[in-house]
MDAnalysis code that builds the backbone (N, CA, C; Angstrom):
import MDAnalysis as mda
import numpy as np

u = mda.Universe.empty(684, n_residues=228, atom_resindex=np.repeat(np.arange(228), 3), trajectory=True)
u.add_TopologyAttr("name", ["N", "CA", "C"] * 228)
u.add_TopologyAttr("resid", np.arange(1, 229))
u.add_TopologyAttr("resname", ["UNK", "UNK", "UNK", "UNK", "UNK", "UNK", "UNK", "UNK", "UNK", "UNK", "UNK", "UNK", "UNK", "UNK", "UNK", "UNK", "UNK", "UNK", "UNK", "UNK", "UNK", "UNK", "UNK", "UNK", "UNK", "UNK", "UNK", "UNK", "UNK", "UNK", "UNK", "UNK", "UNK", "UNK", "UNK", "UNK", "UNK", "UNK", "UNK", "UNK", "UNK", "UNK", "UNK", "UNK", "UNK", "UNK", "UNK", "UNK", "UNK", "UNK", "UNK", "UNK", "UNK", "UNK", "UNK", "UNK", "UNK", "UNK", "UNK", "UNK", "UNK", "UNK", "UNK", "UNK", "UNK", "UNK", "UNK", "UNK", "UNK", "UNK", "UNK", "UNK", "UNK", "UNK", "UNK", "UNK", "UNK", "UNK", "UNK", "UNK", "UNK", "UNK", "UNK", "UNK", "UNK", "UNK", "UNK", "UNK", "UNK", "UNK", "UNK", "UNK", "UNK", "UNK", "UNK", "UNK", "UNK", "UNK", "UNK", "UNK", "UNK", "UNK", "UNK", "UNK", "UNK", "UNK", "UNK", "UNK", "UNK", "UNK", "UNK", "UNK", "UNK", "UNK", "UNK", "UNK", "UNK", "UNK", "UNK", "UNK", "UNK", "UNK", "UNK", "UNK", "UNK", "UNK", "UNK", "UNK", "UNK", "UNK", "UNK", "UNK", "UNK", "UNK", "UNK", "UNK", "UNK", "UNK", "UNK", "UNK", "UNK", "UNK", "UNK", "UNK", "UNK", "UNK", "UNK", "UNK", "UNK", "UNK", "UNK", "UNK", "UNK", "UNK", "UNK", "UNK", "UNK", "UNK", "UNK", "UNK", "UNK", "UNK", "UNK", "UNK", "UNK", "UNK", "UNK", "UNK", "UNK", "UNK", "UNK", "UNK", "UNK", "UNK", "UNK", "UNK", "UNK", "UNK", "UNK", "UNK", "UNK", "UNK", "UNK", "UNK", "UNK", "UNK", "UNK", "UNK", "UNK", "UNK", "UNK", "UNK", "UNK", "UNK", "UNK", "UNK", "UNK", "UNK", "UNK", "UNK", "UNK", "UNK", "UNK", "UNK", "UNK", "UNK", "UNK", "UNK", "UNK", "UNK", "UNK", "UNK", "UNK", "UNK", "UNK", "UNK", "UNK", "UNK", "UNK", "UNK", "UNK", "UNK", "UNK", "UNK", "UNK", "UNK", "UNK", "UNK"])
u.atoms.positions = np.array([
    [-29.420, 35.699, -1.390],
    [-28.043, 35.840, -2.245],
    [-27.172, 34.373, -1.925],
    [-27.026, 33.531, -3.022],
    [-26.540, 32.282, -2.864],
    [-25.066, 32.240, -2.094],
    [-24.691, 31.296, -1.404],
    [-23.493, 31.219, -0.658],
    [-22.460, 30.673, -1.728],
    [-21.562, 31.159, -2.160],
    [-20.522, 30.947, -3.060],
    [-19.062, 30.666, -2.654],
    [-18.557, 31.090, -1.636],
    [-17.180, 30.971, -1.210],
    [-17.195, 29.815, -0.190],
    [-16.071, 28.996, -0.183],
    [-15.839, 27.992, 1.066],
    [-16.065, 28.755, 2.558],
    [-15.330, 29.942, 2.501],
    [-15.406, 30.624, 3.788],
    [-16.799, 30.981, 4.179],
    [-17.707, 31.224, 3.369],
    [-19.089, 31.511, 3.597],
    [-19.816, 30.300, 3.966],
    [-19.533, 29.206, 3.471],
    [-20.059, 27.898, 3.826],
    [-19.767, 27.430, 5.121],
    [-18.398, 27.766, 5.445],
    [-17.958, 27.329, 6.851],
    [-18.718, 28.135, 7.848],
    [-18.776, 29.766, 7.843],
    [-19.369, 30.610, 8.423],
    [-20.783, 30.231, 8.854],
    [-21.463, 29.585, 7.955],
    [-22.953, 29.300, 8.017],
    [-23.168, 28.092, 8.693],
    [-22.374, 27.123, 9.030],
    [-22.310, 26.100, 9.645],
    [-22.604, 26.495, 11.174],
    [-23.288, 25.804, 11.942],
    [-23.325, 26.003, 13.523],
    [-22.208, 25.030, 14.278],
    [-21.488, 25.756, 15.087],
    [-20.499, 25.071, 16.057],
    [-20.960, 24.230, 16.997],
    [-21.885, 24.568, 17.570],
    [-22.448, 23.856, 18.886],
    [-23.811, 24.060, 18.818],
    [-24.625, 23.036, 19.585],
    [-26.046, 23.036, 19.808],
    [-26.630, 24.313, 20.553],
    [-27.882, 24.900, 20.420],
    [-28.292, 25.709, 21.127],
    [-28.867, 25.119, 22.528],
    [-28.888, 26.009, 23.180],
    [-29.630, 25.782, 24.824],
    [-28.488, 25.199, 25.638],
    [-27.407, 25.143, 25.607],
    [-26.389, 24.619, 26.369],
    [-26.382, 25.171, 27.674],
    [-26.280, 24.492, 28.834],
    [-26.234, 25.098, 30.104],
    [-24.880, 25.734, 30.501],
    [-24.960, 27.069, 31.110],
    [-23.582, 27.727, 31.567],
    [-22.944, 26.803, 32.762],
    [-21.640, 26.652, 32.719],
    [-20.898, 25.854, 33.651],
    [-20.484, 26.846, 34.870],
    [-21.165, 26.911, 35.850],
    [-20.902, 28.028, 36.965],
    [-20.279, 27.469, 37.924],
    [-18.971, 27.887, 37.805],
    [-18.109, 27.610, 38.987],
    [-17.788, 28.630, 40.128],
    [-18.558, 28.706, 41.249],
    [-18.580, 29.242, 42.122],
    [-17.261, 29.272, 43.021],
    [-16.797, 28.186, 43.419],
    [-15.705, 27.859, 43.878],
    [-14.807, 26.823, 43.274],
    [-13.882, 27.340, 43.279],
    [-12.753, 25.962, 42.687],
    [-12.699, 24.747, 43.765],
    [-12.573, 25.109, 44.920],
    [-12.454, 24.333, 46.027],
    [-13.629, 23.292, 45.816],
    [-14.916, 23.559, 45.329],
    [-15.796, 22.658, 45.151],
    [-15.702, 21.500, 44.088],
    [-14.637, 21.771, 43.186],
    [-14.542, 20.851, 42.215],
    [-13.723, 19.677, 42.646],
    [-13.715, 18.441, 42.149],
    [-12.811, 17.280, 42.326],
    [-11.631, 17.548, 42.681],
    [-10.767, 17.034, 43.427],
    [-9.242, 17.237, 43.830],
    [-8.544, 16.914, 42.795],
    [-8.901, 15.937, 41.889],
    [-7.812, 15.394, 40.940],
    [-8.627, 15.528, 39.419],
    [-7.844, 15.922, 38.574],
    [-8.492, 16.041, 37.125],
    [-9.314, 14.605, 36.556],
    [-8.778, 13.547, 37.035],
    [-9.351, 12.471, 36.427],
    [-10.733, 12.434, 36.962],
    [-10.905, 12.812, 38.278],
    [-12.111, 12.645, 38.846],
    [-13.315, 13.337, 38.146],
    [-12.885, 14.758, 37.630],
    [-13.794, 15.344, 36.930],
    [-13.853, 15.068, 35.506],
    [-12.934, 14.786, 34.812],
    [-13.096, 14.171, 33.446],
    [-13.924, 13.158, 33.518],
    [-14.098, 11.857, 34.451],
    [-14.857, 10.749, 34.455],
    [-16.355, 11.173, 34.615],
    [-16.558, 12.210, 35.708],
    [-17.778, 12.929, 35.621],
    [-18.414, 13.492, 34.387],
    [-17.551, 14.093, 33.550],
    [-17.933, 14.905, 32.271],
    [-18.165, 13.632, 31.302],
    [-17.444, 12.680, 31.356],
    [-17.421, 11.596, 30.255],
    [-18.955, 11.052, 30.760],
    [-19.275, 10.751, 31.644],
    [-20.356, 9.818, 32.129],
    [-21.518, 10.502, 31.486],
    [-21.651, 12.106, 31.817],
    [-22.580, 13.090, 31.434],
    [-22.676, 13.021, 29.741],
    [-21.677, 12.903, 29.115],
    [-21.343, 13.056, 27.763],
    [-22.220, 11.992, 27.249],
    [-21.719, 10.735, 27.697],
    [-22.321, 9.562, 27.181],
    [-23.859, 9.612, 27.575],
    [-24.482, 9.874, 28.622],
    [-25.899, 10.136, 28.949],
    [-26.504, 11.132, 27.887],
    [-25.768, 11.726, 27.419],
    [-26.409, 13.047, 26.565],
    [-26.399, 12.228, 25.063],
    [-25.921, 10.998, 25.035],
    [-26.106, 10.557, 23.478],
    [-24.615, 10.596, 22.381],
    [-23.639, 11.138, 22.891],
    [-22.535, 11.518, 22.336],
    [-22.305, 10.224, 21.347],
    [-21.635, 10.635, 20.206],
    [-21.151, 9.319, 19.372],
    [-19.651, 9.398, 19.641],
    [-19.128, 8.294, 19.808],
    [-17.476, 8.045, 20.112],
    [-16.939, 9.263, 21.170],
    [-17.576, 9.037, 22.396],
    [-17.031, 10.050, 23.433],
    [-15.569, 9.719, 23.768],
    [-15.050, 8.491, 23.566],
    [-13.919, 8.062, 23.803],
    [-12.889, 8.012, 22.770],
    [-13.115, 8.753, 21.707],
    [-12.295, 9.408, 20.664],
    [-11.619, 10.531, 20.986],
    [-10.253, 10.437, 20.660],
    [-9.420, 11.693, 21.147],
    [-8.504, 11.703, 20.005],
    [-7.795, 13.025, 19.974],
    [-6.803, 13.523, 19.082],
    [-5.556, 13.313, 20.044],
    [-4.547, 12.577, 19.395],
    [-3.240, 12.499, 20.255],
    [-2.375, 13.078, 19.108],
    [-1.678, 14.155, 19.754],
    [-0.585, 14.906, 19.167],
    [0.786, 14.655, 19.707],
    [1.733, 14.533, 18.927],
    [3.170, 14.146, 19.177],
    [4.204, 14.841, 18.345],
    [5.147, 14.718, 18.811],
    [6.412, 15.501, 18.085],
    [7.587, 14.394, 17.637],
    [8.302, 14.315, 16.749],
    [9.296, 13.938, 16.227],
    [10.368, 13.986, 16.959],
    [10.633, 14.972, 17.878],
    [11.794, 15.480, 18.518],
    [12.499, 16.388, 17.665],
    [12.110, 16.693, 16.493],
    [12.896, 17.741, 15.681],
    [11.979, 18.639, 15.045],
    [11.018, 18.880, 15.941],
    [9.942, 19.819, 15.457],
    [8.763, 19.498, 14.757],
    [8.888, 18.474, 14.130],
    [7.738, 18.069, 13.212],
    [6.566, 17.378, 14.100],
    [5.474, 17.920, 14.221],
    [4.277, 17.571, 14.959],
    [3.059, 16.781, 14.035],
    [2.697, 15.755, 14.579],
    [1.616, 14.862, 13.926],
    [0.408, 14.930, 14.861],
    [-0.800, 14.553, 14.542],
    [-1.935, 14.241, 15.120],
    [-2.760, 13.228, 14.525],
    [-3.479, 12.408, 15.408],
    [-4.354, 11.251, 14.720],
    [-5.394, 11.107, 15.970],
    [-6.433, 10.520, 15.556],
    [-7.349, 10.014, 16.209],
    [-7.371, 8.839, 16.648],
    [-7.357, 8.454, 17.943],
    [-6.971, 7.418, 18.689],
    [-8.247, 6.941, 19.615],
    [-8.304, 5.788, 20.220],
    [-9.408, 5.648, 21.494],
    [-8.775, 5.402, 22.665],
    [-9.587, 6.288, 23.653],
    [-9.226, 5.938, 24.976],
    [-9.588, 4.636, 25.434],
    [-8.371, 3.896, 26.026],
    [-8.462, 2.724, 26.495],
    [-9.077, 2.427, 27.974],
    [-8.558, 3.302, 28.816],
    [-8.724, 3.317, 30.131],
    [-8.381, 4.743, 30.809],
    [-8.742, 4.857, 32.027],
    [-8.680, 5.868, 33.019],
    [-8.338, 5.527, 34.216],
    [-7.048, 5.811, 34.633],
    [-6.930, 5.678, 35.914],
    [-6.302, 6.756, 36.818],
    [-6.120, 6.894, 38.126],
    [-5.436, 7.810, 38.956],
    [-4.341, 8.159, 38.165],
    [-3.345, 7.275, 37.526],
    [-2.457, 7.672, 37.086],
    [-2.284, 8.331, 35.777],
    [-3.357, 8.031, 35.116],
    [-3.545, 8.657, 33.449],
    [-4.575, 8.190, 32.756],
    [-4.124, 8.817, 31.648],
    [-4.960, 8.433, 30.456],
    [-4.487, 7.425, 29.529],
    [-5.024, 6.161, 28.999],
    [-4.228, 5.111, 28.233],
    [-4.891, 5.025, 27.126],
    [-4.042, 4.645, 26.016],
    [-4.280, 4.205, 24.580],
    [-3.156, 3.310, 24.173],
    [-3.451, 2.568, 23.084],
    [-2.781, 1.409, 22.496],
    [-2.379, 1.763, 21.047],
    [-1.264, 0.857, 20.667],
    [-1.035, 0.714, 19.266],
    [0.413, 0.066, 19.099],
    [0.908, 0.187, 17.830],
    [2.394, -0.350, 17.560],
    [3.517, 0.542, 18.014],
    [4.509, -0.024, 18.723],
    [5.508, 0.740, 19.117],
    [6.237, 1.170, 17.723],
    [6.306, 0.250, 16.693],
    [6.625, 0.581, 15.437],
    [5.961, 1.542, 14.619],
    [5.007, 2.136, 14.943],
    [4.013, 3.194, 14.127],
    [4.720, 4.230, 14.420],
    [4.070, 5.457, 13.434],
    [4.297, 6.813, 13.462],
    [4.661, 7.442, 14.891],
    [3.155, 7.231, 15.772],
    [3.023, 7.645, 16.919],
    [4.115, 7.028, 18.053],
    [4.211, 5.595, 17.893],
    [5.139, 4.900, 18.767],
    [6.572, 5.427, 18.626],
    [7.037, 5.680, 17.281],
    [8.625, 6.499, 17.100],
    [8.739, 7.817, 17.559],
    [7.486, 8.408, 17.392],
    [7.365, 9.789, 17.860],
    [7.496, 9.801, 19.404],
    [6.842, 8.979, 20.066],
    [6.808, 8.943, 21.568],
    [8.199, 8.457, 22.033],
    [8.890, 7.734, 21.332],
    [10.335, 7.157, 21.693],
    [11.164, 8.299, 21.571],
    [10.906, 9.097, 20.664],
    [11.875, 10.141, 20.441],
    [11.614, 11.369, 21.291],
    [10.339, 11.421, 21.984],
    [9.877, 12.714, 22.757],
    [8.685, 12.316, 23.167],
    [8.656, 11.885, 24.637],
    [7.651, 11.263, 25.327],
    [6.556, 12.365, 25.401],
    [6.665, 13.413, 25.505],
    [5.730, 14.658, 25.874],
    [4.754, 14.599, 24.604],
    [3.235, 14.588, 25.018],
    [2.304, 14.603, 23.974],
    [1.111, 15.226, 24.885],
    [-0.024, 15.403, 23.681],
    [-1.144, 16.015, 24.040],
    [-2.569, 15.334, 23.778],
    [-3.385, 15.029, 24.479],
    [-4.643, 14.393, 24.041],
    [-5.880, 15.669, 24.124],
    [-6.823, 15.803, 23.082],
    [-7.817, 16.503, 22.828],
    [-8.867, 15.547, 22.741],
    [-10.044, 16.236, 23.652],
    [-11.270, 15.448, 23.609],
    [-12.466, 16.663, 23.056],
    [-13.323, 16.359, 22.081],
    [-14.171, 17.375, 21.823],
    [-15.562, 16.653, 21.685],
    [-16.500, 17.497, 22.862],
    [-18.036, 16.546, 22.723],
    [-18.793, 17.743, 22.658],
    [-19.447, 17.706, 21.329],
    [-19.936, 18.564, 20.833],
    [-21.510, 18.589, 21.484],
    [-21.991, 17.447, 21.992],
    [-23.477, 17.344, 22.304],
    [-23.456, 18.050, 23.599],
    [-22.588, 18.281, 24.379],
    [-22.382, 18.895, 25.878],
    [-21.645, 20.055, 25.626],
    [-21.273, 20.579, 24.597],
    [-20.295, 21.653, 24.598],
    [-19.065, 21.819, 25.076],
    [-18.505, 20.637, 25.231],
    [-17.336, 20.456, 26.150],
    [-16.055, 20.128, 25.452],
    [-14.807, 20.584, 25.852],
    [-13.462, 20.280, 25.510],
    [-12.579, 19.937, 26.621],
    [-11.832, 18.885, 26.487],
    [-10.623, 18.614, 27.474],
    [-9.685, 18.191, 26.769],
    [-8.578, 19.164, 27.039],
    [-7.247, 19.162, 26.818],
    [-6.329, 18.586, 27.764],
    [-5.456, 17.460, 27.793],
    [-4.646, 16.588, 28.524],
    [-3.233, 16.657, 27.886],
    [-2.237, 17.309, 28.768],
    [-0.785, 17.517, 28.323],
    [-0.114, 16.763, 29.377],
    [0.907, 16.180, 29.158],
    [1.999, 15.283, 29.903],
    [2.782, 14.411, 29.326],
    [3.390, 13.450, 29.918],
    [4.448, 12.429, 29.382],
    [3.733, 11.253, 29.324],
    [4.167, 10.356, 28.335],
    [3.629, 9.113, 27.851],
    [4.920, 8.282, 28.329],
    [4.546, 7.220, 28.926],
    [5.399, 5.973, 29.230],
    [4.606, 4.650, 28.688],
    [5.429, 3.611, 28.265],
    [4.932, 2.464, 27.552],
    [4.724, 1.487, 28.346],
    [4.015, 0.652, 28.419],
    [3.581, -0.580, 29.287],
    [3.242, -2.035, 28.362],
    [4.271, -2.622, 27.720],
    [3.980, -3.708, 26.939],
    [2.975, -4.717, 27.351],
    [3.038, -5.010, 28.921],
    [2.369, -6.082, 29.339],
    [0.794, -5.659, 29.270],
    [0.391, -4.515, 29.732],
    [-0.857, -3.988, 29.273],
    [-1.225, -3.929, 28.078],
    [-0.396, -3.556, 26.965],
    [-0.571, -3.594, 25.828],
    [-0.955, -5.064, 25.224],
    [-0.372, -6.189, 25.620],
    [-0.541, -7.518, 25.446],
    [-2.046, -7.912, 25.827],
    [-2.341, -7.563, 26.916],
    [-3.695, -7.782, 27.550],
    [-4.795, -7.048, 26.666],
    [-4.472, -5.904, 26.332],
    [-5.303, -5.139, 25.351],
    [-5.737, -5.766, 23.905],
    [-4.352, -6.150, 23.330],
    [-4.555, -6.932, 22.326],
    [-5.501, -8.107, 22.247],
    [-5.085, -8.897, 23.185],
    [-6.052, -10.177, 23.430],
    [-7.689, -10.032, 23.578],
    [-7.817, -8.757, 24.156],
    [-9.391, -8.410, 24.460],
    [-10.002, -7.906, 23.297],
    [-9.361, -7.742, 22.059],
    [-9.647, -6.875, 20.742],
    [-10.443, -7.912, 19.895],
    [-11.524, -7.648, 19.178],
    [-12.237, -8.685, 18.444],
    [-11.182, -9.136, 17.474],
    [-11.600, -10.331, 16.916],
    [-10.571, -11.011, 16.125],
    [-10.307, -10.186, 14.839],
    [-11.408, -9.382, 14.304],
    [-10.931, -8.582, 12.979],
    [-9.965, -7.406, 13.466],
    [-10.018, -6.909, 14.478],
    [-8.954, -5.936, 14.967],
    [-7.866, -6.523, 15.496],
    [-7.667, -7.796, 15.896],
    [-6.426, -8.360, 16.122],
    [-5.734, -8.819, 14.718],
    [-6.624, -9.061, 14.031],
    [-5.927, -9.068, 12.456],
    [-5.063, -8.097, 11.766],
    [-6.089, -7.086, 12.046],
    [-5.265, -5.645, 11.438],
    [-4.140, -5.356, 12.248],
    [-4.193, -5.649, 13.642],
    [-3.028, -5.336, 14.294],
    [-1.745, -6.027, 14.002],
    [-2.078, -7.422, 14.062],
    [-1.226, -8.230, 13.379],
    [-0.286, -8.028, 12.081],
    [-0.774, -7.446, 11.236],
    [-0.345, -7.254, 9.837],
    [0.709, -6.235, 10.097],
    [0.569, -5.086, 10.768],
    [1.780, -4.533, 11.644],
    [2.702, -3.940, 10.205],
    [2.022, -3.102, 9.360],
    [2.755, -2.296, 8.412],
    [2.185, -0.897, 8.407],
    [1.776, -0.423, 9.560],
    [1.265, 1.007, 9.639],
    [1.798, 2.148, 9.009],
    [0.994, 2.734, 8.213],
    [1.667, 3.877, 7.405],
    [2.697, 3.588, 6.406],
    [3.012, 2.536, 6.061],
    [3.931, 2.381, 4.867],
    [3.200, 2.492, 3.723],
    [3.859, 2.437, 2.624],
    [3.300, 2.805, 1.275],
    [2.770, 1.372, 0.982],
    [1.622, 1.245, 0.289],
    [0.881, 0.068, -0.064],
    [0.712, 0.041, -1.386],
    [0.978, -1.249, -2.057],
    [0.829, -1.294, -3.544],
    [-0.556, -1.348, -4.117],
    [-1.366, -1.981, -3.295],
    [-2.710, -2.047, -3.854],
    [-3.643, -2.582, -2.707],
    [-4.933, -2.526, -2.756],
    [-5.992, -2.929, -1.683],
    [-5.845, -4.341, -1.324],
    [-5.701, -4.899, -2.735],
    [-6.004, -6.215, -2.650],
    [-4.761, -6.964, -1.751],
    [-3.475, -6.273, -1.841],
    [-2.313, -6.717, -1.201],
    [-2.623, -6.582, 0.371],
    [-3.322, -5.875, 0.877],
    [-3.701, -5.469, 2.119],
    [-4.788, -6.496, 2.515],
    [-5.813, -6.806, 1.812],
    [-6.930, -7.596, 2.079],
    [-6.120, -8.954, 2.190],
    [-5.481, -9.338, 1.132],
    [-4.732, -10.882, 1.470],
    [-3.720, -11.074, 2.805],
    [-3.283, -9.887, 3.100],
    [-2.525, -10.083, 4.241],
    [-3.539, -10.113, 5.612],
    [-4.542, -9.304, 5.651],
    [-5.294, -9.227, 6.523],
    [-6.087, -10.611, 7.018],
    [-6.357, -11.056, 5.624],
    [-7.258, -12.431, 5.685],
    [-6.390, -13.625, 6.216],
    [-5.042, -13.570, 5.846],
    [-3.978, -14.434, 6.502],
    [-3.694, -14.335, 7.949],
    [-3.726, -13.165, 8.353],
    [-3.654, -12.770, 9.651],
    [-4.799, -13.191, 10.728],
    [-6.079, -12.975, 9.948],
    [-7.314, -13.402, 10.393],
    [-7.369, -14.847, 10.856],
    [-6.930, -15.733, 9.932],
    [-6.815, -17.122, 10.081],
    [-5.993, -17.530, 11.391],
    [-4.682, -16.655, 11.339],
    [-3.702, -16.692, 12.458],
    [-4.486, -16.388, 13.834],
    [-5.111, -15.470, 14.115],
    [-5.387, -15.238, 15.392],
    [-6.843, -15.898, 15.707],
    [-7.424, -16.396, 14.746],
    [-8.457, -17.507, 15.137],
    [-7.942, -18.599, 15.584],
    [-6.992, -19.011, 15.071],
    [-6.261, -20.508, 15.423],
    [-5.628, -20.289, 16.842],
    [-5.113, -19.219, 17.046],
    [-4.295, -19.038, 18.384],
    [-5.003, -17.424, 19.120],
    [-5.853, -17.936, 20.075],
    [-6.353, -16.754, 20.733],
    [-5.400, -16.065, 21.732],
    [-4.497, -16.500, 21.925],
    [-3.256, -15.914, 22.706],
    [-2.145, -15.249, 21.625],
    [-2.525, -15.162, 20.472],
    [-1.214, -14.461, 19.504],
    [-1.482, -13.094, 19.701],
    [-0.329, -12.478, 19.914],
    [-0.062, -10.937, 20.154],
    [0.688, -10.377, 19.332],
    [0.444, -9.325, 18.694],
    [1.500, -8.604, 17.730],
    [2.687, -8.480, 18.491],
    [4.022, -8.506, 18.404],
    [5.043, -8.442, 19.066],
    [5.453, -6.994, 19.486],
    [4.844, -5.967, 18.373],
    [5.385, -4.706, 18.805],
    [4.017, -3.951, 19.610],
    [3.187, -4.388, 19.768],
    [2.039, -3.921, 20.442],
    [2.304, -3.354, 21.882],
    [1.851, -2.239, 22.090],
    [1.992, -1.652, 23.510],
    [0.902, -0.707, 24.013],
    [0.665, -0.622, 25.374],
    [-0.165, 0.283, 25.790],
    [0.754, 1.616, 26.468],
    [0.117, 2.500, 26.078],
    [0.703, 3.914, 26.419],
    [-0.132, 4.602, 27.559],
    [0.679, 5.204, 28.597],
    [-0.263, 5.879, 29.451],
    [0.437, 7.483, 29.535],
    [-0.501, 8.426, 29.292],
    [-0.251, 9.774, 29.527],
    [-0.187, 10.233, 30.742],
    [0.666, 10.673, 31.611],
    [0.697, 11.154, 33.165],
    [0.621, 12.532, 32.778],
    [-0.392, 13.296, 33.359],
    [-0.902, 14.575, 32.862],
    [0.138, 15.383, 33.890],
    [0.383, 16.675, 33.235],
    [1.135, 17.699, 34.032],
    [0.012, 18.856, 33.995],
    [-0.857, 18.824, 33.038],
    [-2.050, 20.032, 32.982],
    [-3.226, 19.227, 32.243],
    [-4.406, 19.745, 32.698],
    [-5.487, 19.118, 32.218],
    [-6.604, 20.532, 32.055],
    [-7.140, 20.948, 31.264],
    [-7.869, 21.839, 31.126],
    [-9.332, 21.394, 30.472],
    [-10.240, 21.740, 31.258],
    [-11.773, 21.695, 30.964],
    [-12.398, 22.804, 30.638],
    [-13.173, 22.862, 29.390],
    [-13.425, 23.984, 28.679],
    [-14.960, 23.687, 28.377],
    [-16.201, 24.671, 28.586],
    [-17.413, 24.465, 28.342],
    [-18.059, 25.727, 28.024],
    [-19.056, 25.768, 26.997],
    [-19.555, 26.757, 26.501],
    [-20.982, 26.505, 27.061],
    [-21.368, 27.818, 27.023],
    [-22.848, 28.040, 27.486],
    [-23.685, 29.023, 26.538],
    [-24.827, 28.519, 26.098],
    [-25.658, 29.603, 25.212],
    [-25.857, 30.695, 26.138],
    [-25.301, 31.781, 25.515],
    [-25.727, 33.265, 26.187],
    [-24.811, 33.382, 27.208],
    [-23.806, 32.561, 27.706],
    [-23.083, 32.917, 28.874],
    [-21.656, 32.785, 28.404],
    [-21.243, 32.619, 27.194],
    [-19.898, 32.499, 26.869],
    [-19.250, 30.929, 27.189],
    [-17.873, 31.230, 27.577],
    [-16.967, 29.904, 27.736],
    [-16.502, 30.130, 29.178],
    [-16.402, 28.754, 29.911],
    [-15.708, 28.715, 31.248],
    [-14.624, 27.808, 31.019],
    [-13.725, 28.245, 31.661],
    [-12.446, 27.338, 31.398],
    [-11.627, 27.084, 32.903],
    [-11.464, 25.778, 33.124],
    [-10.675, 25.639, 34.237],
    [-9.425, 24.543, 33.980],
    [-8.378, 25.147, 34.646],
    [-7.004, 24.294, 34.448],
    [-6.834, 23.726, 35.888],
    [-6.485, 22.502, 35.597],
    [-5.563, 21.738, 36.520],
    [-4.085, 21.617, 36.353],
    [-3.542, 22.358, 37.249],
    [-1.876, 22.130, 36.945],
    [-1.039, 21.624, 38.028],
    [-0.371, 20.526, 37.558],
    [0.435, 19.963, 38.537],
    [1.314, 20.823, 39.560],
    [1.345, 20.819, 40.678],
    [2.510, 21.607, 41.490],
    [3.934, 20.940, 41.148],
    [4.011, 19.780, 41.192],
    [5.431, 19.077, 41.081],
    [5.375, 17.998, 40.567],
    [5.208, 17.703, 39.183],
    [5.154, 16.688, 38.578],
    [6.082, 15.596, 38.861],
    [5.623, 14.312, 39.411],
    [6.599, 13.376, 39.814],
    [6.294, 11.876, 38.590],
    [6.987, 10.897, 38.830],
    [6.926, 9.660, 38.114],
    [6.144, 9.012, 38.627],
    [5.471, 9.232, 39.748],
    [4.079, 8.541, 40.284],
    [3.013, 9.764, 40.355],
    [2.267, 9.523, 39.338],
    [1.048, 10.608, 39.119],
    [0.129, 10.560, 40.006],
    [-0.158, 9.403, 40.718],
    [-1.174, 9.131, 41.910],
    [-0.847, 10.099, 43.143],
    [0.333, 10.724, 43.085],
    [0.949, 11.333, 44.539],
    [0.836, 12.832, 43.987],
    [0.557, 13.287, 42.926],
    [0.829, 14.442, 42.351],
    [-0.396, 15.323, 42.859],
    [0.021, 16.659, 43.456],
    [-0.989, 17.497, 44.113],
    [-1.374, 18.536, 42.845],
    [-2.548, 19.187, 43.151],
    [-3.065, 20.060, 41.664],
    [-3.288, 21.451, 42.168],
    [-3.119, 22.342, 41.434],
    [-3.636, 23.847, 41.728],
    [-4.655, 23.860, 40.747],
    [-6.031, 24.430, 40.981],
    [-6.985, 24.703, 39.930],
    [-7.158, 26.049, 39.883],
    [-7.284, 26.533, 38.567],
    [-7.171, 27.960, 38.195],
    [-8.394, 28.302, 37.142],
    [-9.158, 29.205, 37.239],
    [-10.145, 29.815, 36.274],
    [-9.082, 30.371, 35.343],
    [-9.511, 30.312, 33.816],
    [-8.836, 31.014, 32.755],
    [-9.846, 31.965, 32.020],
    [-9.170, 33.025, 31.669],
    [-10.123, 33.953, 30.741],
    [-10.530, 32.942, 29.324],
    [-11.458, 33.077, 28.824],
    [-11.990, 32.358, 27.547],
    [-11.073, 32.960, 26.456],
])
C-alpha cells in the first residue's frame, strides 16, 4: 500500500541507526565529577564515529516577554567555566540574551545515538569575541562585518555588494573587528546526557549544580539517573 500522508512518511523514517550500544551506568560515582569532562569524552567519541558537524548546537533564548527563539550556532570552545559561542550583540540572539541571560543548548549526535542538553546563564565576553573574529576566515569576517543580521533584505544583489565591499576591507586590515561582535559563555546549572541503545531503551543522567555561583569552575554537582 503506498504511503500517502505526511504522517505516514514521517513514521517510516528511521530515527537512529541500528546496533547502538547501551550506556550501562553501574555507579554514578564512576562518571566524571564535572559535566564538561563527560561532554568532552562524548564529543571525542562522536567525532571518531564520523559525525558531521558535531559542534553544531541549537541555542534557545527568550526575549524576556515569553517569546522563545531557537537557532543553530557553532560551539567555539569548552572550558571548566562553560560552553562558548559567538555572534553580534545586536543580533536577535544578542538582544534576547541582554533581556534574559537564561538560555539552553541542545546537541544531537545521531551517529552515536546521543543527545546533550545544557541549561544555564549566559555572560558576554567582548575581548574573547574580538579574538574569535580575527581567527575567522576572510569570507566569514566579511559576513560578520556587514552586520545587518535578520533585517529585511531588498534583494540578494544588495547583500552581495555589501559583502564584497566588506571582504575588501577585512583583506586590507587583518585586525579589523566588527564592533558588535562578542563571545558568550553559557555557565551551566544543569546538564543532561541521553543515550539510546538498540534493544535496551534510553539511559539519562543529569548533572545538577548544587549551588550555582558566578564562578562555574567552583560549582559542585549532583549526578542523578532519570526515567526515560
